[in-house]
C-alpha positions in Angstrom: -18.4 -25.5 -111.3 -17.4 -28.5 -113.2 -17.8 -30.3 -116.7 -20.1 -33.0 -116.7 -19.8 -36.1 -118.9 -22.2 -36.1 -121.8 -24.2 -39.6 -122.5 -23.7 -40.3 -126.0 -25.3 -42.9 -128.2 -25.9 -45.9 -127.8 -25.8 -45.3 -124.1 -29.2 -46.8 -123.0 -29.7 -44.3 -120.3 -30.6 -41.8 -122.9 -33.9 -43.6 -123.3 -34.7 -43.1 -119.7 -37.8 -40.6 -118.9 -37.0 -38.0 -116.1 -38.8 -37.1 -113.1 -40.1 -33.7 -112.1 -37.8 -31.4 -109.8 -39.7 -30.9 -106.3 -36.8 -29.7 -104.4 -35.5 -26.2 -105.5 -32.4 -25.6 -103.3 -28.8 -24.5 -103.7 -27.7 -28.2 -104.7 -30.1 -27.7 -107.6 -28.8 -24.5 -108.9 -25.2 -25.5 -108.4 -26.0 -28.5 -110.8 -27.7 -26.1 -113.2 -24.2 -24.0 -113.1 -22.6 -27.4 -114.0 -25.0 -28.1 -116.6 -24.5 -24.7 -118.3 -20.6 -25.0 -118.1 -21.1 -28.2 -119.9 -23.2 -26.8 -122.4 -20.7 -23.9 -123.1 -18.1 -26.4 -123.4 -20.0 -28.2 -126.3 -19.3 -27.2 -130.0 -22.0 -24.8 -130.8 -24.6 -26.2 -128.3 -27.7 -23.9 -127.8 -29.2 -26.2 -125.5 -28.7 -29.1 -123.0 -31.0 -31.1 -120.9 -30.2 -32.8 -117.6 -30.5 -36.4 -118.7 -27.8 -36.0 -121.2 -25.4 -35.8 -118.4 -27.1 -39.0 -116.4 -29.5 -36.7 -114.0 -32.9 -37.7 -114.9 -34.7 -34.7 -113.6 -36.8 -32.2 -115.8 -34.4 -29.6 -116.3 -33.1 -27.9 -119.7 -31.3 -25.0 -120.7 -31.7 -23.2 -124.0 -29.9 -20.2 -125.1 -30.7 -18.7 -128.6 -29.6 -15.1 -127.9 -26.7 -15.6 -130.4 -28.9 -17.1 -133.3 -29.0 -15.3 -136.6 -32.6 -15.9 -136.7 -34.5 -12.6 -136.8 -37.5 -14.0 -134.8 -37.5 -12.1 -131.4 -36.8 -14.7 -128.6 -36.2 -15.2 -125.0 -32.3 -15.5 -125.1 -31.0 -17.5 -122.4 -33.5 -19.8 -120.5 -33.4 -22.3 -117.7 -36.5 -24.1 -117.5 -37.4 -26.8 -114.8 -40.4 -29.0 -115.2 -41.2 -27.2 -118.6 -44.6 -28.4 -120.3 -45.9 -27.4 -123.8 -49.3 -26.1 -123.1 -50.2 -25.3 -126.8 -48.5 -26.1 -130.0 -49.4 -25.3 -133.7 -47.8 -25.3 -137.1 -45.2 -27.8 -138.4 -41.8 -27.5 -140.2 -38.9 -29.6 -141.1 -35.5 -28.3 -140.1 -32.0 -29.9 -139.6 -30.8 -30.7 -135.7 -27.9 -31.8 -134.2 -27.1 -33.2 -130.7 -24.3 -33.4 -127.9 -25.4 -37.0 -127.4 -25.3 -37.9 -131.3 -22.1 -36.2 -132.1 -21.8 -38.0 -135.6 -25.1 -37.0 -137.0 -27.5 -34.4 -137.9 -31.0 -34.9 -139.2 -34.4 -33.5 -140.3 -37.1 -33.3 -137.9 -40.7 -32.2 -138.3 -41.4 -29.6 -135.4 -44.2 -27.3 -134.2 -43.5 -23.6 -135.0 -45.4 -21.8 -132.4 -45.2 -23.0 -128.6 -46.8 -21.8 -125.4 -44.7 -23.3 -122.4 -44.9 -23.2 -118.7 -41.9 -24.0 -116.5 -40.4 -23.0 -113.3 -37.3 -21.1 -112.8 -34.6 -22.7 -110.7 -36.0 -21.0 -107.4 -39.5 -22.5 -108.3 -41.2 -19.6 -109.7 -43.6 -20.0 -112.4 -42.7 -19.0 -115.9 -44.8 -18.8 -119.1 -43.6 -18.1 -122.5 -44.6 -17.8 -126.3 -42.1 -18.8 -128.6 -41.6 -19.5 -132.4 -39.1 -20.7 -135.0 -35.7 -21.9 -134.1 -36.4 -21.1 -130.3 -39.6 -23.4 -130.4 -37.4 -26.0 -132.1 -34.8 -25.8 -129.8 -36.9 -26.2 -126.7 -38.7 -29.2 -128.0 -35.5 -30.8 -128.9 -34.3 -30.5 -125.4 -37.6 -31.4 -123.8 -37.6 -34.8 -125.9 -34.5 -35.7 -123.8 -36.7 -35.5 -120.7 -39.0 -38.1 -122.5 -36.0 -40.3 -123.5 -36.3 -39.5 -127.1 -33.5 -38.1 -129.3 -33.7 -36.3 -132.6 -32.9 -39.5 -134.4 -36.2 -41.1 -133.0 -38.1 -38.5 -134.7 -36.5 -38.2 -138.4 -38.9 -39.4 -141.0 -36.5 -41.8 -142.6 -33.0 -42.8 -141.5 -32.1 -43.4 -145.1 -33.0 -40.0 -146.4 -33.1 -37.8 -143.3 -30.1 -38.7 -141.2 -26.8 -37.3 -142.3 -23.2 -38.0 -141.2 -21.5 -34.9 -139.7 -18.5 -33.5 -141.6 -15.5 -33.6 -139.4 -12.6 -31.3 -140.3 -9.1 -31.6 -138.9 -7.5 -28.6 -137.2 -4.2 -29.1 -136.1 -4.3 -32.4 -134.3 -8.0 -32.2 -133.0 -10.9 -33.1 -135.0 -13.8 -30.4 -135.2 -17.3 -31.4 -136.2 -19.6 -29.1 -138.4 -23.0 -29.7 -139.7 
């Protein structure tokens, strides 16, 4: 496994839409392992999408298994070619992103989703999700369309916040 370079704003490649995955082979699963290692190396990242590392295919990883939210969730998910088939409800919430390390922002997202996707071997998966899990998935799926959370904030003046940075030893550590 390898750590992959995360694209960061203002890299124009982050605006690129992704193509569906058509080949489910060992190379795909190896890339997914590298993507997960990269997510784990990020500061508290609950999700990552393939376009964030320069691979423009419809692949996302979301892991809300350690969230403090009491809503039942599906924990760790690798979703290939995910598609939202139904959504309802709306709620404002704060988001951050590995590709936008210096800011967090308030974004309106659907509160309940029904999702269809494939696993890394091509098997069809279906989920119903809500709350933070639904928010995290929508955030990652935006990357597949070339969108960032900063594109969804209602007002950059009132809903975008500079991330606080604390110095620990010689290393700067970001915190929302």
